[in-house]
C-alpha positions in Angstrom: -5.5 -12.6 -12.0 -7.0 -9.2 -12.1 -7.8 -8.5 -15.6 -6.1 -5.3 -17.4 -7.8 -2.5 -19.3 -6.4 -1.6 -22.9 -3.9 1.1 -22.8 -6.6 4.3 -24.1 -3.5 6.9 -24.1 -2.1 6.3 -27.6 -3.7 8.7 -30.0 -4.6 7.4 -33.9 -2.1 7.5 -36.5 -2.2 10.6 -38.8 -0.4 11.8 -41.6 3.5 12.3 -41.0 3.3 16.3 -42.1 0.2 16.8 -40.3 1.5 15.4 -36.9 4.5 17.3 -37.1 2.0 20.3 -37.5 -0.1 19.7 -35.0 2.8 18.7 -32.4 4.4 22.4 -32.9 0.9 24.4 -32.2 0.9 21.9 -29.3 4.2 22.4 -28.6 3.3 26.7 -28.3 0.3 26.6 -27.0 1.8 24.1 -24.3 4.8 26.5 -23.8 2.0 29.0 -23.5 -0.2 27.5 -21.2 3.0 26.6 -18.7 4.1 30.3 -19.1 0.2 31.5 -18.1 0.1 29.0 -15.2 3.2 30.3 -13.9 1.7 33.7 -13.9 -1.4 33.1 -12.6 0.8 31.3 -9.8 1.3 28.4 -7.9 2.2 29.8 -4.8 -0.6 28.8 -3.3 -0.4 25.1 -4.1 0.4 22.9 -1.2 2.1 19.5 -2.2 2.5 16.2 0.1 4.5 13.6 -1.9 4.7 9.9 -0.6 8.2 8.3 -1.4 9.5 5.1 0.8 11.9 4.1 3.6 14.6 6.8 3.8 17.0 4.4 3.6 15.8 3.6 0.3 16.1 5.8 -3.0 12.7 7.4 -3.3 13.0 9.2 -0.4 16.4 10.7 -1.4 15.1 11.4 -4.9 11.8 12.9 -3.9 13.9 15.4 -1.2 15.7 16.7 -3.8 12.4 16.9 -6.2 11.0 18.7 -3.5 13.2 21.8 -3.5 13.3 21.7 -7.1 9.9 22.4 -7.4 9.6 24.8 -4.6 12.2 27.1 -6.5 10.9 26.0 -10.6 7.3 26.7 -9.6 7.4 29.9 -7.0 5.4 27.2 -4.2 5.2 29.4 -1.2 6.1 26.1 0.8 8.4 23.4 0.0 6.3 20.5 -0.8 6.0 17.8 2.0 8.2 14.5 1.7 6.6 11.3 3.5 8.3 8.4 4.3 6.2 5.6 3.9 7.1 1.5 3.8 6.5 1.9 -0.2 4.1 1.4 -3.3 1.2 -0.2 -1.9 1.3 2.3 1.4 1.6 5.5 -1.3 -0.9 4.3 -3.4 -3.3 4.3 -0.3 -2.8 7.7 0.3 -3.3 9.1 -3.0 -6.5 7.2 -2.9 -7.5 8.8 0.1 -5.8 12.2 -0.6 -3.4 11.9 2.1 -0.6 12.8 -0.2 -0.6 14.4 -4.0 2.1 12.7 -5.7 3.6 9.5 -5.0 6.0 7.3 -6.3 5.1 3.6 -7.3 6.1 0.4 -9.2 3.9 0.2 -12.2 2.7 -3.2 -11.2 1.4 -2.3 -7.6 -0.5 0.7 -9.9 -1.9 -1.3 -12.8 -3.4 -3.5 -10.0 -5.0 -0.6 -8.7 -6.0 1.1 -11.7 -7.7 -2.1 -13.3 -10.2 -1.3 -10.6 -10.7 1.9 -11.4 -13.3 3.5 -13.7 -11.8 5.5 -16.1 -13.6 8.5 -14.9 -12.9 8.1 -11.3 -11.3 11.6 -10.5 -9.2 9.4 -7.5 -7.8 6.9 -10.3 -4.1 7.3 -10.6 -2.4 8.8 -13.4 1.2 8.8 -14.5 3.4 11.7 -14.8 6.3 9.7 -16.0 8.3 6.7 -15.8 11.3 7.1 -13.5 13.8 4.9 -13.6 13.3 1.0 -13.3 13.3 -0.5 -9.8 15.8 -4.2 -9.3 14.3 -6.9 -7.3 17.1 -8.3 -4.8 16.9 -11.2 -2.5 19.8 -10.9 -0.1 21.3 -13.4 1.5 24.8 -13.8 3.4 27.7 -15.0 1.1 28.1 -17.8 3.0 24.5 -18.9 2.5 23.4 -22.3 1.1 20.5 -20.4 -0.9 21.3 -20.2 -4.5 17.9 -20.3 -6.1 14.8 -19.2 -5.3 13.3 -22.6 -4.4 15.9 -23.2 -1.8 13.9 -20.6 0.2 11.8 -23.4 1.8 11.9 -23.6 5.2 13.9 -20.5 5.5 13.2 -17.2 7.5 12.6 -15.0 4.9 11.5 -10.9 5.3 9.2 -10.3 2.5 9.3 -6.2 2.9 7.6 -4.1 5.0 3.9 -4.1 5.4 2.8 -1.9 2.4 5.9 -1.9 0.4 5.9 -3.0 -3.4 8.6 -5.0 -2.3 6.5 -7.3 -0.7 3.9 -7.0 -3.5 6.1 -8.6 -5.8 8.0 -10.8 -3.6 4.7 -13.0 -3.3 4.2 -13.0 -7.1 7.8 -14.4 -7.7 7.4 -16.6 -5.1 4.1 -17.9 -6.5 6.1 -18.3 -9.9 8.1 -20.4 -8.3 5.5 -22.7 -6.8 5.6 -21.5 -3.5 3.4 -19.8 -0.5 4.8 -17.5 1.4 2.6 -18.4 4.5 3.3 -22.0 4.5 6.6 -22.6 2.7 8.8 -20.6 4.8 8.4 -18.6 7.7 7.9 -15.2 6.5 8.2 -12.1 8.3 7.5 -8.4 6.9 10.6 -5.9 7.7 11.4 -2.9 5.8 14.6 -2.6 4.5 16.5 -0.9 7.5 15.0 -3.5 9.9 15.2 -6.6 7.0 19.2 -5.7 7.0 19.9 -5.6 10.7 17.9 -8.7 11.0 20.2 -10.3 8.1 23.4 -9.2 9.8 22.3 -10.5 13.1 21.6 -13.9 11.8 17.8 -13.5 12.7 16.5 -13.8 9.2 18.1 -16.1 6.0 17.1 -13.8 3.4 15.3 -10.9 2.4 13.5 -9.5 -0.6 13.8 -5.5 -1.6 12.8 -3.8 -4.7 14.5 -0.4 -5.6 17.1 1.7 -7.4 20.7 0.0 -8.1 22.4 0.9 -5.7 20.3 0.9 -2.8 22.0 2.5 0.3 20.8 0.6 3.0 22.3 -2.8 1.0 25.3 -0.9 0.7 25.4 0.1 4.0 24.7 -3.7 5.0 27.4 -5.0 2.4 30.1 -3.1 4.1 29.3 -4.8 7.1 28.5 -8.1 6.1 29.8 -9.9 3.4 26.4 -10.7 1.4 25.2 -12.1 -2.0 22.2 -12.0 -4.4 20.1 -14.8 -5.1 19.9 -15.6 -9.3 16.1 -15.1 -10.6 16.5 -16.9 -13.8 14.7 -20.3 -13.4 11.6 -17.7 -12.2 11.6 -14.9 -14.5 10.1 -15.8 -17.4 7.7 -17.9 -16.0 6.4 -14.4 -14.3 6.9 -12.4 -17.2 4.5 -14.7 -19.0 1.8 -14.0 -16.5 2.4 -10.5 -15.6 4.4 -8.8 -19.1 5.0 -4.9 -17.1 8.1 -7.2 -15.7 11.4 -7.0 -17.5 14.7 -9.2 -17.2 17.6 -7.5 -16.1 21.3 -8.0 -14.5 22.7 -6.5 -11.3 26.4 -6.3 -12.7 29.3 -7.9 -10.9 30.7 -5.4 -7.9 27.5 -4.2 -7.1 27.5 -4.0 -3.2 30.7 -6.5 -4.1 29.0 -9.0 -5.4 31.8 -11.4 -7.5 29.4 -12.4 -10.4 26.9 -10.9 -12.6 23.3 -11.8 -11.1 19.7 -12.3 -13.6 17.3 -10.2 -11.7 13.8 -8.6 -12.1 12.9 -5.0 -13.5 10.4 -3.2 -12.6 9.5 0.4 -14.0 8.6 3.0 -10.9 6.2 5.7 -12.0 5.5 9.2 -10.6 1.7 9.2 -10.2 -1.1 11.5 -9.4 -5.0 11.3 -9.0 -6.8 12.1 -12.2 -8.1 15.1 -10.9 -5.2 17.1 -10.6 -5.1 20.4 -12.6 -3.7 19.9 -16.1 -1.6 23.3 -15.9 0.1 22.1 -12.5 0.8 18.0 -13.9 2.7 20.0 -17.0 4.8 22.4 -15.0 5.7 19.3 -12.4 7.2 17.4 -15.6 9.0 20.3 -17.1 10.5 20.9 -13.8 11.5 17.5 -13.5 13.0 17.1 -16.9 14.8 20.5 -16.8 16.6 19.8 -13.9 17.8 16.6 -14.2 21.1 16.8 -13.9 20.6 18.5 -10.2 18.1 15.3 -9.6 20.9 12.8 -10.4 22.7 14.4 -7.8 20.6 12.4 -5.0 20.4 9.3 -7.5 22.7 8.1 -10.2 19.9 6.2 -11.5 17.9 9.5 -12.3 20.3 10.0 -15.2 18.8 7.3 -17.1 15.8 9.5 -17.1 14.7 10.7 -20.6 11.5 12.0 -21.7 11.4 9.4 -24.5 11.6 6.7 -22.3 9.0 8.5 -20.0 6.0 7.9 -21.7 6.5 3.9 -21.2 4.1 3.9 -18.0 1.8 1.3 -19.5 -1.1 -0.2 -18.7 -0.7 2.9 -16.6 -2.7 5.8 -18.3 -0.5 9.5 -18.9 -2.2 12.4 -17.5 -3.6 14.9 -19.7 -1.1 17.6 -18.5 1.9 15.5 -18.4 0.9 14.1 -22.1 0.8 17.9 -23.3 4.4 18.2 -22.1 5.8 15.4 -23.9 3.7 16.3 -27.1 5.7 19.3 -26.9 9.1 17.6 -26.7 7.8 15.7 -30.0 8.0 12.2 -27.7 5.1 10.3 -29.5 
């Protein structure tokens, strides 16, 4: 297991009155900084944002967010939205300089950050916790598969190559004492390809990690009656090793399923590199939360975003510019 660094983001405690005074001062200075940053102009800033598959929720959110940032920051060009396989693909783009902002599951990002020096300018820094992804294991309603161990011998898509779904799928299988390469016939298909393969009978199940509901699975459920595999028997074991996960419930009625299902939740965060300018990072977060209602038109899950919850990016460090925004909002 990869070792984890302690989160060094939280400051030491100070007397309550002094803390409030300091936060008010930071609020004034931070507000002036954003104004002066906009006055100096972000017009020449070019941004590329890595999201996920076009059928997933983050591509839709990213497309709307690009329009918001274009308007709110006065960018001369709309940020370029990149469709990708998912979290692992996105981190590679962030590392290489192929993207300036990325959506990423916190488990994938934490694994990468643990390998970086805190002073590495390419190391990931969080702007915000966006909302939580829900792990789905999708099977036809008539399938005999009810628990993860019944995937033995099945034809299973773990998710697309480079996806966060594949990352968490392999961890879940390990928690269930299974090997994706020997205990089943595994393939690597994205959400659209997985849905098509399940509908055609070419695979027996597929993994997906994304918002609830995910459009690609809703589309599949309109063609094929589906069921979601309950993860109650493995969630506790996985969380004992990786505390960044949490247990959750997929409500009855989601995708037409008749009963609630225990699932695994994984936070999704918006990341930049450590060397992103502080003023830009602060302005990006400011625009994100000032237009939340508009953003929710691309995904209902965006309604759950809140500045107090958004700082919950541990073990990922917040970018200093983002932290300045949250201090102005007194969220610490």
